[in-house]
C-alpha positions as CSV (number, residue, x, y, z in Angstrom):
1,M,104.2,64.4,43.0
2,A,101.7,61.4,41.1
3,R,104.4,60.1,38.9
4,D,107.2,60.4,41.9
5,S,104.5,58.7,44.5
6,Q,104.5,55.7,41.4
7,R,108.4,55.6,41.3
8,R,108.4,55.1,44.3
9,L,106.2,52.6,44.0
10,L,107.9,50.3,41.0
11,R,111.7,50.5,43.2
12,Q,109.3,48.9,46.1
13,S,107.8,45.9,44.3
14,P,108.5,42.8,45.0
15,L,108.5,41.6,42.5
16,D,111.6,42.9,41.8
17,E,113.5,42.1,44.6
18,L,112.5,38.9,43.4
19,D,113.8,39.2,40.5
20,V,116.8,40.2,41.8
21,V,116.9,37.3,44.9
22,N,116.3,34.9,41.5
23,F,119.2,36.9,39.7
24,E,121.7,36.5,42.4
25,R,121.0,32.5,42.7
26,V,121.5,32.2,38.9
27,D,125.3,30.2,38.9
28,I,127.0,31.1,35.2
29,S,130.2,29.8,36.4
30,R,129.7,27.3,34.4
31,L,128.6,29.7,30.6
32,S,130.9,30.5,27.7
33,P,130.7,33.4,25.2
34,V,129.0,32.0,22.1
35,G,131.4,31.3,18.8
36,V,134.8,31.8,21.1
37,R,137.4,29.1,20.2
38,P,137.4,26.7,23.8
39,T,139.9,25.4,25.0
40,L,142.6,22.4,24.0
41,G,141.0,19.8,26.2
42,R,137.6,21.1,26.4
43,Y,137.6,20.9,22.7
44,V,139.4,16.9,22.4
45,W,136.2,16.4,24.9
46,G,133.7,18.3,23.2
47,L,134.2,15.9,20.4
48,H,134.6,12.2,22.0
49,Q,131.2,13.3,23.3
50,R,130.0,13.6,19.2
51,R,131.6,10.5,18.8
52,H,128.8,9.2,18.2
53,F,126.9,11.3,15.5
54,I,130.3,11.7,13.7
55,W,130.6,8.0,12.9
56,A,126.7,7.8,12.2
57,D,127.7,11.0,8.9
58,A,130.3,9.3,8.3
59,R,129.0,5.5,7.6
60,A,125.7,7.4,6.3
61,K,128.0,8.9,3.3
62,A,130.8,6.6,2.6
63,F,128.7,5.3,0.1
64,S,126.1,7.4,-0.8
65,G,128.0,9.6,-3.1
66,N,127.4,8.1,-6.7
67,K,123.9,7.4,-5.6
68,D,122.9,9.2,-9.0
69,T,124.9,7.1,-10.8
70,L,123.7,4.1,-13.0
71,L,126.4,1.2,-11.8
72,G,126.5,3.8,-7.9
73,N,129.0,2.2,-6.1
74,L,130.8,-0.1,-8.7
75,W,132.2,3.0,-9.3
76,L,134.4,3.2,-6.6
77,I,136.3,0.4,-7.4
78,G,135.8,1.1,-11.5
79,R,137.7,4.4,-11.1
80,P,140.9,3.5,-9.9
81,I,140.5,0.4,-12.3
82,L,140.3,2.7,-15.4
83,D,143.5,4.5,-13.9
84,G,145.3,1.8,-13.2
85,F,144.1,0.2,-17.1
86,A,145.2,4.2,-18.7
87,Y,148.3,4.0,-16.8
88,Y,149.7,0.6,-18.2
89,V,148.8,1.3,-22.1
90,I,150.6,4.5,-21.9
91,F,153.6,3.7,-19.3
92,G,153.3,0.4,-19.7
93,L,153.1,-0.1,-23.1
94,V,154.0,2.8,-24.8
95,L,156.3,4.5,-22.5
96,G,158.7,0.8,-21.2
97,T,158.0,1.5,-17.7
98,S,157.2,-1.8,-16.8
99,R,161.2,-3.2,-18.0
100,G,163.0,-4.5,-15.6
101,V,160.0,-4.8,-13.1
102,E,159.3,-7.6,-11.2
103,N,155.0,-8.5,-11.5
104,F,154.9,-4.8,-13.1
105,I,150.9,-5.5,-13.7
106,G,150.6,-5.8,-9.2
107,F,153.1,-2.9,-8.8
108,L,150.8,-0.5,-10.9
109,L,147.8,-1.6,-9.4
110,V,148.8,-1.1,-5.5
111,G,150.4,1.7,-6.7
112,V,147.4,3.2,-8.3
113,F,144.4,2.0,-5.5
114,M,146.1,3.2,-2.1
115,F,148.1,6.6,-4.0
116,S,143.4,7.3,-4.5
117,F,143.3,6.8,-0.6
118,T,145.6,10.3,-0.4
119,S,144.2,11.6,-3.9
120,R,140.7,11.5,-2.1
121,S,141.7,12.7,0.9
122,L,143.4,15.9,0.1
123,T,140.2,16.7,-2.2
124,G,137.7,15.9,0.0
125,G,139.4,17.9,2.7
126,A,139.5,20.5,0.3
127,G,135.7,21.0,0.2
128,V,134.1,19.7,3.0
129,M,134.1,22.9,4.9
130,N,132.8,24.6,2.4
131,A,130.1,21.4,2.1
132,G,129.1,21.3,5.6
133,K,128.5,25.5,5.7
134,N,124.9,25.2,6.7
135,L,125.1,22.8,9.8
136,I,127.7,24.9,10.7
137,R,125.4,27.3,10.8
138,A,122.5,25.6,12.1
139,F,124.7,24.0,15.8
140,S,127.6,24.1,17.6
141,F,129.7,21.7,18.2
142,P,133.5,21.3,17.1
143,R,134.2,22.1,13.5
144,A,136.9,19.4,13.9
145,A,133.9,16.8,13.2
146,I,133.7,17.6,10.3
147,P,136.8,16.7,8.5
148,I,136.7,13.4,11.1
149,A,133.7,12.5,9.8
150,L,135.8,12.6,6.1
151,L,138.6,10.7,7.2
152,I,136.4,7.7,8.4
153,R,133.9,8.0,5.2
154,E,137.4,7.4,3.4
155,S,138.5,4.9,4.9
156,L,134.9,3.4,5.2
157,S,134.9,3.4,1.2
158,M,138.2,1.8,0.4
159,I,137.3,-1.1,1.9
160,P,135.8,-2.9,-1.7
161,V,138.6,-0.4,-3.2
162,I,141.3,-2.8,-1.0
163,I,139.3,-6.3,-1.4
164,T,139.3,-5.4,-5.0
165,M,142.9,-5.0,-5.4
166,L,144.5,-7.6,-3.0
167,L,142.2,-10.2,-5.4
168,M,142.9,-9.0,-8.9
169,I,147.3,-9.0,-8.1
170,T,146.2,-12.7,-6.9
171,V,144.5,-13.7,-9.6
172,I,145.8,-11.7,-12.5
173,P,149.1,-13.1,-14.3
174,P,152.0,-13.0,-12.5
175,H,150.1,-14.3,-9.3
176,A,151.3,-12.5,-6.2
177,V,151.2,-15.0,-3.5
178,I,149.9,-14.5,0.0
179,T,152.1,-15.4,2.7
180,W,152.4,-14.2,6.3
181,R,153.3,-10.9,5.7
182,W,149.9,-9.4,3.6
183,G,149.2,-9.6,8.0
184,L,151.6,-6.6,8.2
185,F,149.3,-4.4,5.6
186,P,146.7,-2.9,8.3
187,L,149.3,-1.3,9.7
188,V,150.6,0.3,7.0
189,F,147.1,1.6,6.1
190,L,146.5,2.7,9.2
191,L,149.7,4.6,8.9
192,L,148.0,6.5,6.4
193,M,144.9,7.2,7.3
194,M,146.7,9.2,9.9
195,F,149.1,11.2,7.9
196,N,145.8,11.8,5.7
197,A,143.6,12.8,8.5
198,G,146.8,15.4,8.7
199,L,146.9,16.3,5.0
200,I,142.2,16.6,5.8
201,F,142.8,19.0,8.7
202,Y,145.7,21.1,6.3
203,A,143.3,21.0,3.6
204,A,140.5,22.4,5.8
205,R,141.6,25.6,6.7
206,L,143.4,26.4,3.7
207,T,140.2,26.4,1.5
208,S,137.7,28.2,4.3
209,A,140.1,30.7,4.4
210,I,140.9,31.3,0.8
211,P,138.9,28.9,-1.6
212,D,141.2,29.5,-4.6
213,V,143.7,27.1,-2.7
214,R,141.7,24.1,-4.2
215,H,142.3,24.4,-7.4
216,V,146.3,24.1,-6.8
217,L,145.6,21.3,-4.0
218,A,144.1,19.1,-7.6
219,F,147.6,20.7,-9.7
220,I,149.8,19.5,-6.5
221,S,148.1,16.3,-6.8
222,R,148.6,15.3,-10.0
223,F,152.0,16.1,-9.1
224,W,152.4,14.3,-6.3
225,L,151.0,11.8,-7.8
226,Y,154.1,11.0,-10.9
227,G,156.5,12.0,-7.3
228,S,155.0,9.1,-5.3
229,G,155.9,6.3,-7.9
230,V,152.7,4.9,-8.0
231,M,153.5,3.8,-12.5
232,F,156.9,3.6,-12.4
233,S,160.4,2.4,-10.4
234,M,161.6,6.0,-9.5
235,E,165.3,4.0,-9.1
236,R,165.5,3.5,-12.6
237,F,164.2,7.1,-13.9
238,I,166.7,8.8,-10.6
239,T,170.2,8.2,-10.1
240,H,171.4,10.5,-7.5
241,P,171.7,9.1,-4.2
242,T,170.7,12.1,-2.3
243,L,167.8,13.1,-4.4
244,L,166.3,9.9,-4.8
245,E,166.7,10.2,-0.7
246,I,164.7,13.2,-0.6
247,V,162.2,10.7,-2.4
248,Q,162.5,8.6,-0.1
249,L,161.0,10.8,2.2
250,N,157.8,10.7,0.6
251,P,154.8,9.8,2.8
252,A,152.5,8.3,-0.3
253,Y,156.3,7.2,-1.9
254,C,156.4,5.0,1.5
255,A,152.8,3.4,2.0
256,I,153.4,2.6,-1.5
257,E,156.1,0.4,-1.1
258,L,155.6,-0.8,1.8
259,S,152.5,-2.2,0.3
260,R,154.4,-3.7,-2.5
261,E,156.8,-5.6,-0.4
262,L,153.9,-7.1,1.9
263,L,151.3,-7.9,-1.0
264,V,152.9,-8.4,-4.5
265,Y,156.4,-9.3,-3.6
266,G,156.3,-11.3,-0.2
267,T,159.3,-9.5,1.0
268,T,160.0,-7.4,3.7
269,P,160.1,-4.1,3.7
270,D,163.4,-2.1,4.7
271,L,162.7,-0.6,8.7
272,K,163.8,3.1,6.9
273,L,160.2,3.1,5.5
274,W,158.4,2.1,8.7
275,F,159.9,4.8,10.4
276,T,159.1,7.8,7.9
277,L,156.0,6.8,7.5
278,G,155.2,6.3,10.8
279,A,156.7,10.1,11.8
280,W,154.8,11.3,9.2
281,A,151.7,9.5,10.8
282,V,152.5,10.9,14.0
283,V,153.5,14.7,13.2
284,T,151.4,15.7,10.7
285,P,147.5,15.1,11.4
286,V,148.9,16.4,15.4
287,L,150.0,19.9,13.8
288,G,147.0,19.9,10.9
289,F,144.6,19.4,14.3
290,L,146.1,22.5,16.5
291,Y,146.2,24.3,13.1
292,F,142.8,23.9,12.1
293,W,141.8,24.6,15.8
294,Q,143.1,27.7,16.1
295,A,141.3,29.0,13.6
296,E,138.2,27.3,14.3
297,E,136.2,31.2,15.6
298,E,136.7,31.5,12.0
299,Y,134.7,28.3,10.7
300,G,131.9,30.2,12.8
301,R,131.8,32.6,10.7
302,A,131.5,31.0,7.7
């Protein structure tokens, strides 16, 4: 009997009634399950809300990659210069690919410096999610913020590299002449940056799921280097017109050729190069972003 009376008292407790009333007043309409992929609109809005964090993170890390070395950030421009020197000796002097190429030094420098931007974006994207694993586990945020911060970081790091490239092609003979067409070069860089964004999204998701893919991407990057006309003129070695047209669809080739025409030779590039690079710059980041967003839940379990 005593237990029955205690149970009746507990059922009639005013605290329980108060809890029920308060529970009924809680608005849970805006709550969402943790770890579930949000809609695309909410995802983009979440990235917009964190734009200041993305910018601050990218700016803080832009010039910190070489802080443990003796020369520090000088390696940002030192590596492409050394690469250019090695390619000049091997391809220009030993193999003679400089024959028939006007201003081969400027031709080579622009190719090496511009391709380094794409190469670094691809290899950086291959390891960006693993590098941000602690951040992913500690906080809830759109995971695309990590690849976007990498893109901004690589773009900021390219500023001293581009300045060095422009100085070298104007100082080293035969000197490149500054013309009004130099004003079009930022558009080429912007289009290449947009294309690189797509590469980073693809590489980030692939390597997050299968870490071994980064070794394959390193091989692809080296193969891509030789297939983009960085060290030699593609028209000299490819005589088949159909094969040459296929090679000219390469976005890295388009960006390099546009840069050479504008900066080294002071001529107006073919519109086909602009349209091809522009198409890559629109399609690649859009599809890459959607591809990355679809695996949002998997990064939360990384």
